[in-house]
C-alpha positions in Angstrom: 18.9 33.7 52.6 20.8 31.2 51.4 18.9 28.6 53.0 15.6 30.2 51.7 16.9 30.0 48.5 17.6 26.3 48.5 14.2 25.7 50.1 12.7 27.5 47.0 14.7 25.5 44.5 14.0 22.3 46.4 10.2 23.3 45.8 10.0 24.3 42.6 12.9 22.5 41.1 11.0 21.1 38.1 9.5 24.3 36.9 12.7 25.9 37.3 14.7 22.9 35.3 11.9 23.3 32.5 12.5 27.2 32.6 15.8 26.9 32.1 15.4 24.3 29.3 12.8 26.7 27.5 15.2 29.7 28.0 18.3 28.2 27.1 16.1 27.5 23.4 15.4 31.1 23.8 18.7 32.3 24.0 20.0 30.4 21.1 16.6 31.5 19.3 17.3 34.8 20.4 21.2 34.9 18.7 19.8 33.1 15.5 17.0 35.4 15.2 19.1 38.6 15.5 21.7 37.2 12.7 18.4 36.3 10.6 17.1 39.5 10.9 20.3 41.6 10.2 20.9 39.5 7.1 17.3 39.8 5.7 16.8 43.8 6.7 20.3 44.3 4.8 19.7 42.1 1.7 16.2 43.7 1.0 15.7 47.5 0.7 13.8 49.0 3.4 10.9 49.2 1.1 11.1 45.5 0.5 11.8 44.6 4.2 8.5 46.6 5.1 6.8 44.2 2.2 8.1 41.3 3.4 7.8 42.0 7.4 3.9 42.8 6.2 3.5 39.7 4.3 4.9 37.8 6.9 2.8 39.3 9.8 -0.3 38.7 7.2 0.5 34.8 7.1 1.0 34.7 10.9 -2.5 36.2 11.1 -4.0 33.7 8.6 -2.0 30.5 10.3 -4.6 30.8 13.2 -7.1 30.0 11.3 -5.7 26.6 10.4 -7.5 23.7 11.5 -10.0 25.9 13.1 -8.0 26.3 16.2 -7.9 22.4 17.1 -4.3 23.2 18.2 -5.9 24.1 21.5 -7.3 21.1 22.3 -4.4 18.9 21.1 -2.3 21.1 23.2 -4.6 20.6 26.6 -4.6 16.6 25.8 -1.1 16.3 25.3 -0.8 18.1 29.1 -3.2 16.1 30.7 -4.0 13.0 28.7 -1.1 12.5 26.9 -2.3 8.8 25.8 -4.6 10.2 23.6 -2.1 12.6 21.3 -2.4 10.4 18.1 -6.2 10.4 18.5 -6.2 14.2 18.5 -3.2 14.5 16.1 -5.6 12.9 13.4 -8.3 15.2 14.4 -5.9 18.2 13.9 -4.8 17.1 10.5 -8.2 16.5 9.5 -9.3 19.8 10.5 -6.6 21.4 9.0 -7.5 19.7 5.6 -11.0 21.2 5.7 -9.8 24.7 6.7 -7.5 25.2 3.7 -10.3 26.9 1.6 -11.1 29.5 4.1 -7.4 30.1 4.6 -6.8 30.4 0.8 -9.8 32.8 1.0 -8.5 35.0 3.7 -4.9 35.0 1.8 -6.2 36.4 -1.5 -8.9 38.8 0.5 -5.6 40.6 1.9 -3.4 40.4 -1.2 -6.2 42.4 -3.2 -6.8 44.7 -0.2 -3.3 45.5 0.6 -0.7 44.2 -1.4 -1.3 44.2 -5.2 -0.2 47.5 -6.1 3.3 46.5 -4.4 4.1 43.1 -4.4 3.4 40.4 -7.0 0.7 37.5 -6.3 3.1 34.4 -6.7 5.6 36.0 -4.4 3.1 36.9 -1.7 1.6 33.2 -2.5 5.1 32.0 -1.7 5.4 33.8 1.5 2.2 32.7 2.8 2.7 29.0 2.1 6.1 29.5 3.8 4.3 30.9 7.1 0.9 29.1 7.4 1.6 25.7 6.3 5.5 25.2 7.1 6.4 27.4 10.0 2.8 26.8 11.6 3.3 23.4 11.1 6.5 23.3 13.1 5.1 25.4 15.6 2.6 22.7 16.4 5.0 20.0 17.1 6.6 22.4 19.2 3.3 23.0 21.0 2.7 19.2 21.5 6.3 18.7 22.8 6.0 21.3 25.2 2.4 19.6 26.4 3.9 16.4 27.3 6.9 18.4 29.2 9.4 17.6 26.6 10.7 21.3 26.6 14.2 20.4 26.1 13.5 18.7 22.7 11.0 21.6 22.0 13.6 24.0 22.6 16.2 22.1 20.4 13.6 21.9 17.5 13.1 25.8 17.7 16.9 26.4 17.5 17.1 23.9 14.8 14.0 25.6 13.0 15.4 28.9 13.5 19.0 28.0 12.2 18.1 26.8 8.9 16.2 29.9 8.1 19.3 31.6 9.6 21.4 29.8 7.3 19.0 30.9 4.5 19.4 34.5 5.4 23.2 34.3 5.0 23.4 32.7 1.7 20.8 35.2 0.7 22.5 37.9 2.4 25.7 36.8 0.1 24.1 37.4 -3.2 25.5 39.8 -5.5 22.0 40.8 -6.8 18.9 40.0 -4.6 15.4 40.9 -4.6 12.1 39.9 -2.6 11.6 37.4 -5.4 14.6 35.8 -4.8 14.1 36.0 -0.9 10.8 34.3 -1.1 12.0 31.1 -2.8 14.9 31.2 0.0 12.1 31.2 2.5 10.0 28.7 1.3 12.6 26.3 1.0 14.1 27.0 4.3 10.6 26.7 5.9 9.7 23.8 4.2 12.8 22.0 5.7 12.4 22.9 9.2 9.0 21.6 8.8 9.8 18.4 7.6 12.5 18.3 10.3 10.1 18.5 12.9 7.7 16.0 11.7 10.3 13.3 10.7 12.4 13.6 13.9 10.8 15.4 16.6 7.0 14.4 16.5 6.1 12.1 19.0 5.6 8.4 17.7 1.8 7.8 18.3 -0.8 5.6 17.0 -3.3 7.5 14.8 -6.6 7.1 15.8 -10.2 8.4 14.5 -12.5 9.4 17.0 -15.0 12.0 16.0 -17.0 12.0 18.7 -14.2 13.4 20.9 -13.5 15.9 18.3 -17.1 17.4 18.2 -16.8 17.9 22.1 -13.8 20.1 21.4 -15.5 22.2 18.5 -16.8 25.0 20.4 -13.4 25.4 22.4 -11.5 25.3 19.1 -13.4 27.9 17.0 -13.3 30.2 20.2 -9.3 29.7 20.4 -9.0 29.9 16.4 -11.0 33.4 16.8 -9.0 34.4 19.9 -5.7 33.2 18.3 -6.7 35.5 14.8 -7.8 38.5 17.1 -4.3 38.3 19.3 -2.4 38.4 16.0 -4.6 40.9 14.5 -3.9 43.1 17.4 -0.4 42.0 17.5 0.4 42.0 14.0 -2.3 44.1 12.1 -0.3 47.2 13.0 1.9 46.2 10.1 -0.7 46.2 7.8 -2.3 49.4 8.8 1.3 51.5 8.5 2.0 50.0 4.8 -1.6 50.6 4.0 -1.1 54.6 5.4 2.6 55.2 5.3 3.6 53.2 2.3 6.7 50.4 1.8 9.6 52.8 3.3 7.6 53.9 6.4 6.4 50.3 6.9 10.0 49.0 6.6 11.2 51.5 9.4 8.2 50.6 11.4 8.9 46.8 11.2 12.5 47.0 11.9 11.7 48.9 15.2 8.8 46.4 16.1 11.1 43.5 15.1 13.6 44.5 17.5 11.4 44.7 20.0 9.6 41.5 19.4 13.0 40.0 20.2 12.6 41.0 23.7 9.8 38.7 23.9 11.4 35.2 23.8 12.3 34.8 27.2 8.8 36.2 28.3 7.1 33.5 26.2 8.9 30.2 27.6 7.6 31.8 31.1 4.0 32.1 29.6 4.2 28.7 28.5 4.9 27.4 31.9 2.5 29.4 33.9 -0.1 28.4 31.5 0.6 24.9 32.3 0.6 25.4 36.2 -3.0 27.4 36.0 -4.2 24.6 34.3 -3.3 22.2 36.9 -3.8 24.9 39.9 -6.4 27.5 39.2 -5.6 29.5 42.3 -1.8 30.1 41.2 -2.7 33.8 40.4 -5.4 34.6 42.9 -3.3 36.9 45.0 -3.0 40.5 43.8 0.6 40.5 45.2 1.6 37.9 42.6 -0.4 39.3 40.0 1.4 42.7 40.1 4.9 40.9 41.0 4.7 39.0 37.6 3.6 41.9 35.5 6.6 44.1 37.0 9.2 41.1 36.4 7.9 41.0 32.8 8.1 44.8 32.2 11.3 45.1 33.9 12.9 42.1 31.6 11.6 43.6 28.6 12.8 46.9 29.4 16.4 45.8 30.0 16.4 43.9 26.9 15.7 46.9 24.6 17.6 48.9 26.9 20.7 47.3 25.9 20.1 47.1 22.0 19.3 50.7 22.1 22.5 51.7 24.3 24.5 49.2 21.5 23.1 51.0 18.7 23.9 54.4 20.3 27.5 53.4 20.4 27.9 51.8 17.4 25.0 52.7 14.7 26.0 50.7 12.1 26.5 47.7 14.2 23.6 45.8 12.8 24.2 46.8 9.2 23.5 50.1 6.9 20.1 49.6 6.4 19.5 49.3 10.2 21.5 51.7 10.8 18.5 54.0 9.3 16.1 53.0 12.2 19.1 52.8 15.0 18.3 56.2 16.6 14.4 55.8 16.9 15.3 52.4 19.2 15.9 54.8 22.3 12.9 56.4 21.2 10.5 53.1 22.0 11.9 51.6 25.0 8.5 51.2 27.1 6.8 49.5 23.9 8.2 46.2 24.5 7.2 46.1 28.1 3.5 46.9 27.3 3.5 44.6 24.2 4.4 41.8 26.0 2.0 42.4 29.1 -0.6 42.2 26.8 0.3 39.2 25.3 0.7 37.8 29.0 -3.0 38.9 29.8 -4.2 36.8 26.9 -2.2 33.6 28.2 -4.1 34.2 31.4 -7.3 34.2 30.0 -6.6 31.3 28.0 -4.8 29.3 31.0 -8.2 29.7 33.1 -10.6 28.8 30.1 -12.1 31.8 29.4 -11.7 31.7 25.6 -14.5 33.7 24.5 -13.6 36.7 26.8 -10.3 36.3 25.7 -11.7 36.8 21.8 -13.7 39.7 22.9 -10.7 41.6 24.9 -8.4 40.8 21.8 -10.9 42.2 19.3 -11.2 45.5 21.5 -7.3 45.7 21.9 -6.8 45.2 18.3 -9.2 48.1 17.3 -8.0 50.3 19.8 -4.2 49.9 18.6 -4.7 50.1 14.7 -7.2 53.1 15.1 -4.5 55.0 17.5 -1.8 54.1 15.1 -4.0 55.2 12.1 -4.7 58.9 14.3 -0.6 59.0 14.9 0.3 58.6 11.4 -2.4 60.8 10.0 -0.9 63.5 12.2 2.9 62.8 10.5 4.7 60.3 8.4 8.0 61.7 10.0 9.8 58.6 12.0 11.0 61.3 14.5 7.4 62.5 15.4 5.6 59.0 15.3 8.3 56.7 16.9 8.1 58.5 20.8 4.6 58.4 20.6 4.3 54.8 20.1 4.8 54.3 24.1 1.4 56.0 24.7 -0.3 54.1 22.0 0.8 51.0 23.5 0.5 52.2 26.7 -3.3 52.8 26.3 -3.8 49.5 24.9 -2.2 47.9 27.8 -4.0 49.7 30.2 -7.1 48.7 28.6 -6.3 44.9 28.5 -5.4 45.0 32.1 -8.9 46.4 32.8 -10.4 43.8 30.8 -8.4 40.9 32.0 -8.3 41.1 35.4 -12.2 42.0 35.7 -12.8 38.8 33.6 -10.8 36.8 36.2 -12.3 38.3 39.1 -15.9 37.4 37.4 -14.6 33.9 37.3 -13.6 33.5 40.6 -16.9 35.0 42.0 -18.8 32.4 39.9 -16.7 29.6 41.5 -17.7 30.9 44.9 
């Protein structure tokens, strides 16, 4: 057994080292994210936290339109042709500038459709700018570093960015009088500092070159990826907007707290997804075996379940262990133990389709999953707004969405294999 382990380690030493670097960053980010979450959730009222979380979710969705998805060609080039990173970086900047009118139009549309009765437009605009321009900009730098194989620097940048936001949250929590208006300014300042740090100290030193012919070749892929990214985050984040629209700020606050705790379990899984995507890009047959496919899904589900179970046990023993506001949601964490596993597996399915180049099918699958989840949530909340009623039923909602994602994803992979043969 020991010899077998040594052989496996020697064969996959580079991959294991990269994963350790990335999960080290994820572990540091997990601790900082938890502190950040506790400070913000307790510094704001439950209703204000619901509004902030929902506005942030809207910003995440709209941010995927930035540059019309040109992040995807930039990442692929960083992975397979790193000498062209400077050329594609300039293409990304131009695409980002051209996409700003669409970004602004989408943001205003969401505001007037969802937030105008509960949040001032300047506050919403500040939150969206922080999410779309600053934090998404930092994520692009991280994506490029991961593509270049500089996983340690990427992980360090994520930790630094999260630490800056955490410091802002701690300072905000110590304010005697605090509101969502105050927090929006703290949030923008922290994200702007994090983005500046990423650009000045972490982005690789490259020579920017203008090659429009290369960009046009990647245009179809970019747009399909942008659509898929938006749809992925619609199915991942739009539930918060739906809950706010149906249940109001108080219900959305409790839902956002529960989902945020569930989302923390995804950090180590996303590190694994990044490495697997690169492996599949280089070796398409990596996941051809059903035994490997099911083993990977089982591992993701187990890690997700253990993480949320640990959090639920902690809150069961110490209901006030994360602060007074979070104690209101503590009893219901035990009711959603399966939700993180299903959410993380749906995200994993999306990454599989991206890795195999099935970007259009990925977009279709995500659209279907998003509609299905929002529809089920709407039915659930129409039945009852009592958190004791709807929280355990979330397991069933996400299970149905997972089954649909599973069937759609592997049928798509099967068709791709048949065409290749």
